[in-house]
C-alpha positions in Angstrom: 0.0 0.0 0.0 1.5 3.3 -1.1 0.8 6.9 -0.5 -0.3 8.5 -3.7 2.3 11.3 -3.3 5.0 8.6 -3.8 3.6 7.7 -7.2 3.3 11.3 -8.3 7.0 11.9 -7.4 8.0 8.7 -9.2 6.3 9.8 -12.4 7.8 13.3 -12.2 11.3 11.9 -12.0 11.0 9.2 -14.6 9.0 10.7 -17.5 11.4 12.2 -20.0 10.7 14.7 -22.7 11.9 12.8 -25.8 10.2 11.5 -28.9 6.5 12.0 -29.7 4.0 9.2 -29.2 3.5 9.1 -33.0 7.2 8.6 -33.7 7.4 5.7 -31.2 4.3 4.0 -32.5 5.5 4.1 -36.1 8.7 2.4 -35.1 6.8 -0.1 -33.1 4.6 -0.8 -36.1 7.6 -1.4 -38.3 9.2 -3.7 -35.7 6.0 -5.8 -35.5 6.2 -6.7 -39.2 9.6 -8.2 -38.7 10.4 -11.7 -39.8 9.1 -14.2 -37.4 7.4 -11.7 -35.1 4.5 -14.0 -34.2 6.9 -16.0 -32.2 7.7 -12.9 -30.1 4.0 -12.2 -29.5 3.6 -15.8 -28.4 6.4 -15.4 -26.0 4.8 -12.4 -24.4 1.4 -14.1 -24.2 2.9 -17.1 -22.5 5.1 -15.1 -20.1 2.5 -12.5 -19.1 -0.9 -14.3 -19.5 -0.2 -17.8 -18.4 -0.7 -19.0 -14.8 1.5 -22.0 -13.9 1.0 -24.0 -10.7 1.6 -27.6 -9.6 -0.9 -28.9 -7.1 -2.8 -25.9 -5.9 -3.3 -22.3 -7.2 -2.1 -19.7 -4.8 -1.5 -15.9 -4.8 2.2 -16.6 -5.4 1.4 -18.2 -8.7 -0.2 -14.9 -9.8 2.6 -12.7 -8.4 4.2 -12.2 -11.8 0.9 -10.6 -13.1 1.7 -7.6 -10.9 5.3 -7.0 -12.0 5.8 -3.6 -13.7 7.6 -5.3 -16.6 4.5 -7.4 -17.5 2.8 -6.3 -20.7 -0.9 -5.6 -20.3 -3.3 -7.2 -22.7 -3.9 -3.9 -24.4 -0.2 -3.7 -25.2 -0.1 -7.2 -26.5 -3.2 -6.5 -28.6 -1.4 -3.4 -30.0 1.5 -5.6 -31.1 -0.9 -8.0 -32.8 -2.8 -5.1 -34.3 0.3 -3.6 -35.9 1.7 -7.0 -36.9 -1.4 -7.7 -39.1 -0.8 -4.4 -41.0 1.5 -6.3 -43.3 2.0 -9.9 -44.4 2.8 -12.1 -41.4 6.0 -14.0 -41.6 5.8 -17.2 -39.5 9.4 -18.3 -40.0 11.3 -19.0 -36.8 14.1 -16.6 -36.1 17.2 -17.7 -34.2 17.2 -17.4 -30.4 19.4 -14.3 -30.6 17.1 -12.6 -33.1 14.0 -13.4 -31.0 15.7 -11.9 -27.9 16.6 -8.7 -29.8 13.0 -8.4 -30.9 11.8 -9.0 -27.4 14.1 -6.4 -25.9 13.4 -3.8 -28.6 9.6 -4.3 -28.2 9.8 -3.8 -24.4 11.9 -0.7 -24.8 9.5 0.9 -27.3 6.4 0.0 -25.2 8.0 1.5 -22.1 8.9 4.6 -24.1 5.4 4.8 -25.4 3.9 4.6 -21.9 6.2 7.4 -20.8 5.1 9.5 -23.7 1.4 9.0 -23.0 2.1 9.9 -19.3 3.9 13.2 -20.3 0.8 15.4 -20.0 0.5 14.2 -16.4 4.0 15.2 -15.7 3.4 18.6 -17.1 0.3 19.1 -15.0 2.1 18.0 -11.9 4.9 20.5 -12.5 2.2 23.2 -12.7 0.6 21.7 -9.6 3.9 22.0 -7.7 4.3 25.6 -8.6 1.0 26.6 -7.1 -1.7 25.6 -9.5 -4.6 24.3 -7.5 -6.7 22.7 -10.3 -7.0 18.9 -10.0 -4.8 17.6 -12.9 -7.1 14.5 -13.3 -9.9 16.7 -14.5 -8.1 16.9 -17.9 -8.7 14.3 -20.5 -5.1 14.1 -21.6 -4.0 13.3 -18.1 -6.7 10.7 -17.6 -5.7 9.0 -20.9 -2.8 7.2 -19.3 -5.0 5.8 -16.5 -7.6 4.7 -19.0 -5.1 2.9 -21.2 -3.0 1.3 -18.5 -5.6 0.5 -15.8 -5.8 -3.1 -16.8 -9.0 -5.2 -17.0 -11.9 -5.1 -14.6 -13.3 -8.5 -15.6 -12.2 -12.1 -15.4 -12.2 -13.9 -18.7 -14.8 -16.4 -17.5 -17.1 -13.5 -16.6 -17.1 -12.3 -20.2 -17.6 -15.8 -21.4 -20.4 -16.8 -19.0 -22.2 -13.5 -18.7 -22.7 -13.5 -22.4 -25.3 -16.3 -21.9 -27.4 -14.0 -19.7 -26.7 -10.8 -21.8 -28.0 -12.3 -25.0 -30.6 -14.8 -23.7 -33.5 -12.7 -25.0 -31.8 -12.4 -28.4 -31.7 -16.1 -29.2 -34.2 -15.9 -32.1 -32.1 -13.2 -33.8 -29.0 -15.4 -33.4 -30.7 -18.4 -34.9 -32.2 -16.4 -37.8 -29.2 -14.3 -38.7 -26.2 -16.4 -37.6 -27.5 -20.0 -37.7 -26.5 -20.8 -34.2 -27.6 -20.0 -30.6 -25.8 -18.1 -27.9 -25.3 -21.4 -26.1 -23.7 -22.9 -29.2 -21.2 -20.0 -29.4 -20.5 -20.3 -25.7 -19.7 -24.0 -26.0 -17.5 -23.5 -29.1 -15.4 -20.6 -27.8 -15.0 -22.5 -24.5 -13.7 -25.5 -26.4 -11.1 -23.3 -28.1 -9.9 -22.1 -24.7 -9.7 -25.7 -23.4 -7.8 -26.9 -26.5 -5.2 -24.2 -25.9 -5.0 -25.0 -22.2 -4.1 -28.6 -23.2 -1.6 -27.4 -25.7 0.3 -25.4 -23.0 1.4 -28.7 -21.4 2.2 -30.3 -24.7 4.1 -27.2 -25.9 6.2 -27.0 -22.8 7.1 -30.7 -23.1 8.2 -30.2 -26.7 10.3 -27.2 -25.7 12.0 -29.2 -23.0 12.8 -32.0 -25.5 14.2 -29.7 -28.2 17.2 -27.6 -28.6 17.1 -23.7 -28.3 17.0 -23.1 -32.0 13.6 -24.7 -32.2 12.1 -23.1 -29.1 8.7 -21.4 -29.7 5.4 -20.9 -27.9 3.5 -20.3 -31.1 1.9 -23.8 -31.5 0.2 -23.3 -28.2 -2.0 -20.6 -29.7 -3.0 -22.4 -32.8 -6.1 -24.6 -33.3 -7.9 -26.3 -36.2 -11.5 -26.6 -37.2 -11.3 -30.3 -36.7 -10.0 -30.0 -33.2 -12.9 -27.8 -32.2 -15.5 -30.1 -33.9 -14.0 -33.1 -32.2 -14.1 -31.3 -28.8 -17.6 -30.1 -29.1 -19.4 -32.6 -31.3 -21.0 -29.8 -33.2 -21.6 -29.7 -37.0 -18.5 -28.4 -38.7 -20.6 -25.7 -40.4 -21.8 -24.3 -37.1 -18.3 -24.4 -35.6 -16.9 -22.6 -38.7 -19.7 -19.9 -38.5 -18.9 -19.2 -34.8 -15.1 -19.1 -35.4 -15.4 -16.9 -38.5 -17.6 -14.4 -36.6 -14.4 -13.5 -34.7 -11.8 -14.0 -37.5 -10.0 -10.9 -38.7 -10.5 -10.6 -42.5 -7.3 -11.1 -44.5 -8.6 -8.3 -46.8 -8.2 -5.8 -43.9 -4.9 -4.5 -42.8 -6.1 -2.6 -39.7 -5.1 0.6 -41.5 -6.9 2.9 -39.1 -5.0 1.6 -36.1 -2.4 4.4 -35.9 -2.1 4.8 -32.1 -2.7 2.6 -29.1 -5.9 4.5 -28.5 -7.4 3.9 -31.9 -9.9 1.2 -32.6 -8.0 -2.1 -33.0 -9.7 -4.7 -35.2 -8.1 -7.4 -33.1 -10.3 -6.4 -30.2 -13.5 -7.3 -32.1 -12.0 -10.1 -34.2 -9.0 -11.6 -32.3 -8.7 -14.8 -34.3 -6.2 -14.9 -37.2 -6.6 -17.4 -40.1 -3.3 -19.1 -40.9 -4.6 -21.4 -43.7 -7.8 -23.2 -44.8 -8.3 -25.0 -41.5 -5.8 -23.6 -39.0 -6.3 -20.6 -36.9 -4.3 -18.5 -34.4 -5.6 -17.0 -31.2 -3.0 -15.3 -29.0 -5.3 -14.1 -26.2 -8.4 -16.2 -25.4 -9.4 -13.3 -23.0 -9.9 -11.2 -26.1 -12.2 -13.8 -27.7 -14.3 -13.9 -24.5 -14.5 -10.2 -24.4 -15.5 -10.0 -28.1 -18.2 -12.6 -27.5 -19.5 -10.4 -24.7 -19.4 -7.1 -26.6 -19.5 -7.6 -30.4 -23.0 -9.3 -30.9 -24.7 -6.1 -29.6 -23.1 -4.1 -32.4 -24.1 -6.8 -35.0 -27.7 -6.5 -33.8 -27.9 -2.7 -33.8 -26.8 -2.7 -37.4 -30.1 -4.5 -38.1 -32.5 -1.5 -38.3 -35.5 -3.8 -37.6 -34.0 -5.1 -34.4 -32.0 -2.2 -33.1 -34.6 -1.0 -30.6 -35.2 -4.5 -29.3 -31.5 -5.0 -28.9 -31.1 -1.8 -26.9 -34.0 -2.8 -24.6 -32.6 -6.2 -24.0 -29.2 -4.8 -23.2 -30.7 -2.5 -20.5 -32.8 -5.3 -19.1 -29.7 -7.5 -18.8 -27.9 -4.9 -16.6 -30.9 -4.6 -14.3 -31.7 -8.3 -14.1 -28.0 -9.2 -13.5 -27.8 -6.7 -10.7 -31.0 -8.1 -9.2 -29.6 -11.6 -9.4 -26.3 -10.6 -7.7 -28.0 -8.9 -4.8 -30.4 -11.7 -4.4 -27.5 -14.0 -3.6 -26.8 -11.9 -0.6 -30.2 -10.7 0.6 -32.6 -13.3 -0.9 -35.1 -13.0 -3.7 -37.9 -11.7 -1.4 -36.0 -8.6 -0.4 -34.7 -7.5 -3.8 -37.0 -5.8 -6.3 -36.5 -4.8 -9.9 -38.1 -1.8 -11.7 -39.7 -0.1 -8.7 -41.8 2.9 -9.6 -42.1 5.9 -7.3 -45.6 7.4 -7.5 -46.8 10.8 -6.3 -50.2 11.7 -4.8 -51.6 12.2 -8.3 -50.7 8.7 -9.2 -48.0 9.9 -11.6 -44.6 8.1 -11.9 -41.8 10.5 -10.8 -38.9 8.1 -10.7 -37.9 4.5 -11.1 -35.4 2.4 -9.1 -33.8 -0.2 -11.4 -33.1 -2.5 -8.4 -34.0 -2.0 -4.8 -32.5 -4.3 -2.1 -33.6 -4.0 1.5 -32.2 -5.4 4.7 -33.8 -4.2 7.9 -33.4 -0.5 8.0 -30.8 -0.5 5.2 -31.5 -0.1 1.5 -29.4 -0.3 -1.7 -30.7 1.7 -4.7 -29.2 0.5 -8.0 -29.2 2.6 -11.1 -27.9 0.6 -14.0 -26.5 1.9 -17.3 -25.2 0.3 -20.5 -22.7 2.8 -21.7 -19.2 2.2 -22.9 -16.3 4.6 -23.0 -16.0 5.9 -26.6 -12.8 5.8 -28.7 -12.6 9.6 -28.6 -12.8 9.6 -24.9 -10.0 7.0 -24.7 -7.9 9.2 -26.8 -8.1 12.0 -24.2 -10.8 14.1 -25.8 -11.9 15.9 -22.7 -15.3 17.0 -23.9 -16.1 13.4 -25.0 -14.7 11.9 -21.8 -16.9 14.2 -19.7 -19.9 13.5 -21.9 -19.4 9.7 -21.5 -19.0 10.0 -17.8 -22.1 12.2 -17.5 -24.2 9.6 -19.4 -22.8 6.5 -17.7 -22.2 7.6 -14.1 -23.3 11.2 -13.2 -26.9 10.8 -14.5 -27.1 7.4 -12.9 -26.0 8.8 -9.6 -28.4 11.8 -9.8 -31.3 9.4 -10.6 -30.3 7.3 -7.7 -30.1 10.2 -5.3 -33.4 11.6 -6.4 -35.1 8.2 -5.9 -33.4 7.8 -2.5 -34.8 11.1 -1.3 -38.3 10.1 -2.4 -37.9 6.6 -0.9 -37.6 8.3 2.5 -40.8 10.3 2.1 -44.1 8.7 3.1 -46.1 11.0 0.7 -44.8 8.9 -2.2 -45.8 5.3 -2.8 -43.9 2.5 -4.4 -45.2 0.3 -7.2 -43.9 -3.1 -8.4 -45.6 -4.7 -11.4 -48.6 -2.4 -11.0 -49.1 -3.4 -7.4 -48.4 -1.3 -4.4 -45.1 -2.3 -2.7 -45.7 -2.1 1.1 -42.4 -2.1 2.9 -41.0 -0.3 6.0 -39.2 2.8 4.6 -37.8 4.2 7.8 -34.2 3.7 6.5 -31.2 4.6 8.5 -28.9 4.3 5.6 -29.3 4.2 1.8 -26.5 3.1 -0.5 -26.6 4.2 -4.1 -24.9 1.8 -6.6 -24.1 3.2 -10.0 -23.6 0.0 -12.1 -22.3 -0.2 -15.7 -22.7 -3.2 -17.9 -19.3 -3.0 -19.7 -15.7 -2.6 -18.9 -15.3 1.1 -18.3 -11.5 1.7 -18.1 -10.2 3.5 -15.0 -13.8 3.6 -13.6 -12.7 4.0 -10.0 -10.2 6.8 -10.9 -12.8 8.6 -13.0 -15.4 8.4 -10.2 -12.8 9.6 -7.7 -12.0 12.8 -9.7 -15.1 13.5 -11.7 -18.2 12.5 -9.8 -20.2 15.4 -8.4 -22.3 14.2 -5.4 -24.0 15.2 -2.2 -24.9 13.3 0.9 -27.4 13.6 3.6 -27.9 12.0 7.1 -29.4 8.9 5.5 -28.0 8.8 2.0 -24.4 7.8 1.8 -21.6 8.4 -0.7 -22.3 6.6 -4.0 -20.5 3.4 -5.0 -19.5 3.3 -8.7 -18.8 -0.1 -10.2 -19.3 -2.4 -13.2 -21.3 -5.7 -13.2 -18.1 -7.7 -12.9 -17.2 -6.2 -9.6 -20.8 -6.5 -8.3 -20.5 -10.2 -9.2 -17.3 -10.6 -7.2 -18.5 -8.7 -4.2 -21.7 -10.7 -3.9 -19.9 -14.0 -4.5 -17.2 -13.4 -1.8 -19.2 -11.3 0.7 -22.4 -13.4 0.5 -24.0 -12.6 3.8 -25.9 -9.3 4.4 -23.8 -8.3 7.3 -20.4 -8.8 5.7 -21.7 -7.1 2.5 -23.1 -4.1 4.3 -20.1 -3.7 6.5 -17.8 -3.6 3.5 -19.8 -1.2 1.3 -20.3 1.2 4.2 -16.6 1.4 4.9 -15.7 1.5 1.2 -17.9 4.6 0.6 -16.8 6.2 3.9 -13.3 6.3 2.5 -14.3 7.2 -1.0 -12.4 10.5 -0.9 -9.2 8.9 0.4 -8.6 5.6 -1.4 -7.3 5.2 -4.9 -6.7 2.0 -6.9 -6.7 0.9 -10.5 -10.0 -1.0 -9.9 -12.4 -1.9 -7.1 -11.2 -5.5 -6.9 -7.9 -4.3 -5.5 -9.6 -2.4 -2.6 -11.8 -5.4 -1.9 -8.8 -7.7 -1.8 -7.1 -5.4 0.7 -10.2 -5.4 2.9 -10.5 -9.1 2.9 -6.9 -9.4 4.1 -6.7 -6.5 6.6 -10.2 -5.2 7.4 -10.4 -1.9 5.5 -9.4 1.0 7.7 -7.9 4.4 6.9 -6.5 6.7 9.7 -8.0 10.2 9.9 -4.5 11.7 9.4 -4.1 10.0 6.1 -4.9 12.2 3.1 -4.7 9.7 0.3 -4.0 6.0 0.2 -3.1 4.2 -3.0 -3.6 0.4 -2.9 -1.4 -1.6 -5.3 -2.7 -4.2 -7.7 -1.1 -7.2 -6.0 -3.7 -7.1 -3.2 -6.2 -8.6 -5.6 -4.3 -11.9 -5.9 -6.2 -13.9 -3.4 -9.5 -12.8 -4.9 -8.4 -14.0 -8.3 -7.5 -17.4 -6.7 -10.9 -17.6 -5.0 -12.8 -16.7 -8.2 -10.8 -19.1 -10.4 -11.4 -21.8 -7.8 -15.1 -21.2 -7.6 -15.9 -20.6 -11.2 -13.3 -22.6 -13.1 -12.9 -25.4 -10.5 -9.2 -24.9 -10.2 -7.7 -26.3 -7.0 -7.3 -23.3 -4.7 -8.5 -21.4 -1.7 -12.2 -20.6 -2.3 -12.2 -18.2 0.7 -9.3 -15.7 0.8 -7.2 -15.8 3.9 -8.0 -12.9 6.3 -11.1 -11.6 8.0 -13.5 -14.2 6.6 -11.4 -17.0 8.2 -9.4 -15.4 11.0 -12.1 -15.7 13.8 -13.7 -19.0 12.8 -14.9 -21.1 15.7 -14.4 -18.2 18.2 -17.2 -16.5 20.3 -16.9 -13.5 18.1 -17.6 -15.5 15.0 -20.5 -17.3 16.7 -22.2 -14.0 17.6 -21.6 -12.7 14.0 -23.2 -15.9 12.6 -26.3 -15.4 14.7 -27.0 -11.9 13.5 -25.6 -12.1 9.9 -29.1 -12.7 8.5 -31.1 -10.7 11.1 -33.5 -8.0 9.9 -33.5 -6.4 13.4 -32.1 -2.9 13.1 -30.3 -3.2 16.5 -28.8 -6.6 15.4 -27.6 -5.1 12.1 -26.0 -2.1 13.9 -24.3 -4.5 16.4 -22.9 -6.6 13.6 -21.5 -3.5 11.7 -20.0 -2.3 15.0 -18.3 -5.7 15.7 -17.0 -6.1 12.2 -15.2 -2.8 12.2 -13.2 -3.7 15.4 -9.5 -4.2 15.2 -7.7 -7.5 15.6 -6.4 -6.7 19.1 -9.9 -5.7 20.4 -11.5 -8.8 18.9 -8.8 -11.0 20.5 -9.5 -9.4 23.9 -13.2 -9.7 23.4 -12.9 -13.4 22.7 -10.9 -13.9 25.9 -13.6 -12.1 27.9 -16.4 -14.0 26.2 -14.8 -17.3 27.3 -14.2 -16.0 30.8 -17.7 -14.9 31.6 -19.1 -18.0 30.0 -17.0 -20.3 32.2 -17.8 -18.3 35.3 -21.5 -18.4 34.6 -21.3 -22.2 34.0 -19.4 -22.6 37.3 -21.6 -20.6 39.6 -24.8 -20.0 37.7 -24.5 -16.2 38.4 -24.6 -13.3 35.9 -21.1 -12.2 34.7 -20.3 -9.4 32.3 -17.8 -7.2 30.6 -17.8 -3.9 28.7 -15.5 -2.7 26.0 -15.3 0.6 24.1 -14.1 1.3 20.6 -14.2 4.6 18.7 -17.4 6.5 19.4 -19.2 3.4 20.7 -19.0 0.3 22.9 -20.7 -2.8 24.2 -21.7 -4.3 27.5 -22.2 -8.1 27.5 -24.1 -10.0 30.2 -24.0 -13.8 30.4 -26.7 -15.6 32.4 -29.6 -18.0 32.3 -32.2 -15.4 33.5 -35.5 -14.4 31.9 -35.9 -11.1 30.1 -37.8 -9.4 33.0 -34.9 -10.3 35.3 -31.8 -9.2 33.3 -33.2 -6.4 31.1 -33.3 -3.6 33.7 -29.8 -4.4 34.9 -28.4 -4.7 31.4 -30.1 -1.4 30.4 -28.6 0.4 33.4 -25.2 -1.0 32.7 -25.2 0.0 29.0 -26.6 3.5 29.6 -24.0 4.1 32.4 -21.1 3.0 30.3 -22.3 5.1 27.4 -22.4 8.2 29.6 -19.1 7.6 31.4 -17.2 7.0 28.1 -19.0 10.0 26.5 -20.0 7.7 23.6 -22.7 8.3 21.0 -23.6 4.7 20.6 -23.6 1.8 23.1 -25.0 -1.8 22.9 -26.4 -4.0 25.6 -26.1 -7.7 24.8 -27.2 -10.7 26.8 -26.0 -14.3 26.0 -26.6 -17.7 27.3 -23.4 -19.5 28.3 -24.3 -22.5 26.2 -22.6 -21.9 22.8 -22.8 -18.1 23.3 -26.5 -18.0 22.3 -27.8 -14.5 21.8 -30.8 -13.8 24.0 -31.2 -10.0 23.6 -29.8 -6.9 22.0 -30.5 -3.3 23.0 -29.1 -0.2 21.4 -28.7 3.3 22.7 -27.9 5.5 19.7 -27.9 9.3 20.2 -25.2 12.0 20.5 -23.7 12.2 24.0 -24.6 15.2 26.1 -23.9 16.1 29.7 -26.8 15.6 32.0 -27.3 16.1 35.8 -29.8 13.3 35.8 -27.2 11.0 34.2 -24.5 12.1 36.6 -26.8 11.1 39.5 -27.7 7.9 37.7 -24.2 6.6 37.1 -23.1 7.6 40.6 -25.5 5.0 41.9 -24.1 2.2 39.7 -21.5 -0.3 41.0 -18.7 1.0 38.9 -16.8 4.3 38.9 -14.1 3.9 36.2 -14.6 5.2 32.6 -12.1 3.1 30.8 -14.6 0.9 29.0 -12.9 -2.3 30.2 -14.1 -5.3 32.1 -15.9 -4.9 35.4 
C-alpha cells in the first residue's frame, strides 16, 4: 500500500521529454512486421498471461501478473494489431534474433507509456508551482489511466455472462447467424480448453528440443477439426462461430495508428493461418469480443435495433438483481420499482432495490461504454461519456433515494403497491455499468459530483463484474453491508486501478484508513487472493475458495458465533451491532474473545450473571452472560449499558445478553444518540456499582 504522493513523485522523476508518441508507435509498427514476429508475440502471451502451478493455485502463482515489466493485454493487442498491417512471416528466427526483438519491443512499449504519461508530468509541475486545479480533470491526463488501468473483468465472466446478456436475443442469433448463444459459448469455451491442453504439450516439446527450435507459437493455434471433435457440433456451425471472430485477410487494420485507436483485433481476435488452421493469441480477447460484439451486430439491423437496446438495458438490471439476491434473498430484492406521487404519476424508477432491515441499496444501471474519442483523451467526450454512464445514474439514484424516505410517495412493483418499511437509517446508491469502463474508480474519484445527507451515503460506482465478485465473496448481508459502508466512507481517500484491489485489501486486513491519512493508493497485488478464489469457484481450479484474512481469522471463536447469529437478522439493532463488531481491530477482537470465554466459564461454574464492557471509537458494548429471563436481566443490562455510554462519552452503546451454552444470543439493545452532559445521568451513574470510565471489564 503506497501513499499517492510517492507515485506522483516517481512519475515526475521518470517521465522524460523525448520522442513523440506518434514517432514511437511508427517504429513499433515497423518492428512488429519483422520476420518471425508471431513467435515474439507468443512469448509475451505465455510469459504474461499464463498461470503456472503444480498442485494448488495460490496468490504466489499470480505474483508475476503484478510485475511492472509485465505487458498488459492492451499492449499485446497493440503488437498484434500492428503485426497484421502487413504480411505475417511465421518463419522461426534464431534465439538471438528473437531476444533482440523482445528487448526492442519492451523498450518501445515503455517509451510509449512514458510519452502517454507526459501530460500528467506537465500538469504535476504546474501543480507543484502553485496551480490548484486537479490535474485529473483533464482528458489528456486521464488517458494514461484509461489505457493502463488493466482489465476489470475475469475472462470467465465475459464468457459466461454472455449467456445472460443475449438470452433474449436467441431468435435473432438463430435467424441471422444460424446458431444460438449457447452454441457460441460451447465453441469458444472449447477453443480455450484446447489451448490449455496445448500449453502442457508445448512445454514438453520445448524441453525435449534444442534452443534453435524453441517457440510458444503452436500453443496458440487450433484447427477446425479440433474444435469439432471437442464439441461434437456440426462443422458448419463451428466454422460460423469461429469466423464471426476472425479478422479478415482483406483488412490491414489501416486505421490503427495509435494505441488509443480502434483495433480490429479487439473485435476479431482470431487470425486465419490457412484453410483449416487458426491463431488466437489471447483467449481473453475472444471472450471479451463474445460479450461485446454481438450487440453491435444487432444494432446494425434496423428492424432489431430497438429490441437489442431494450434487451441490453434489461440485462444490466436483471443481472444486478440476481447478484444482490445471492446476498439478501429474492424476497428482499425488487426490480423496476416505480415511485408514484399523490396524483398517481410516476416520478422516478429504481432499477433495483435491495432491503435489509433499516438499510437499503438503490441500484441505477447503465449500459454505456467509454468511446474511442474519450479513450484518446478528448476531454469533452470523456466528460460526456462520464455524464451519461455515471453522473446521471447517480443523480437518478439520489433523487429516488430522497423520495424513498418520504411517506407521501408510494412504491409500485408490477402495477401493485409495494408495502415495505421505509424508515431507512442508511441508503446506499450503486451506479452500475454493464461493460468494462476503463479507470472507472479513478474517473469516479475525480469527476463524480455528489451530495450526501444523514441517511443517503456516498455513491458506490462499479461495473457488473465487480458487483458479481462482491456478492460472490461477501455473501452474507452483514459482511456485504459492512464492506460497502466502509468503502464509501473512505471514497475521498482511497485510490486504486480498480475496485477488486480495494476489496482484496479489505479481505486481508479489514479496511481502515486513519484520519490523518490524506490519500491512500492500494497496489494491484492485493487482488491476488480474490483471483484465486474466483478461479477456484468458477473454473474449478484447486485453490483457496475463501481468501485468507477476515473471513477466516475468527472462525470457531465466540466473536464468529455472535456474528453468525446476526448475519441474516432483519432487526435494526442486530444489524447495527454486527456492523459495530465487524469494524473492530484484531487486538480488540482477541481481547473480546478472551472475555467471552471467561464470563461463559464463570457463569457455568456458579450460575450467576457475569459481564464485561469494551469501548471502541465512538461506541461500545456491555455483554451479560446468564440464564435469566428477560424481565430479570433487562433492567440491569439497560442500566449497565446506559451508564457505560455516559461515562465514556460515547454516541452509541450496545447491551447484549447471551446464554453460556454456545454463546447463544438472547437479547440486543441499542442506545444510539449523541452524548450530552446531564445532571440526571450524573446522578444515575453515581448509583451504579462502577466508577471507572475506561470501558474495560468490570
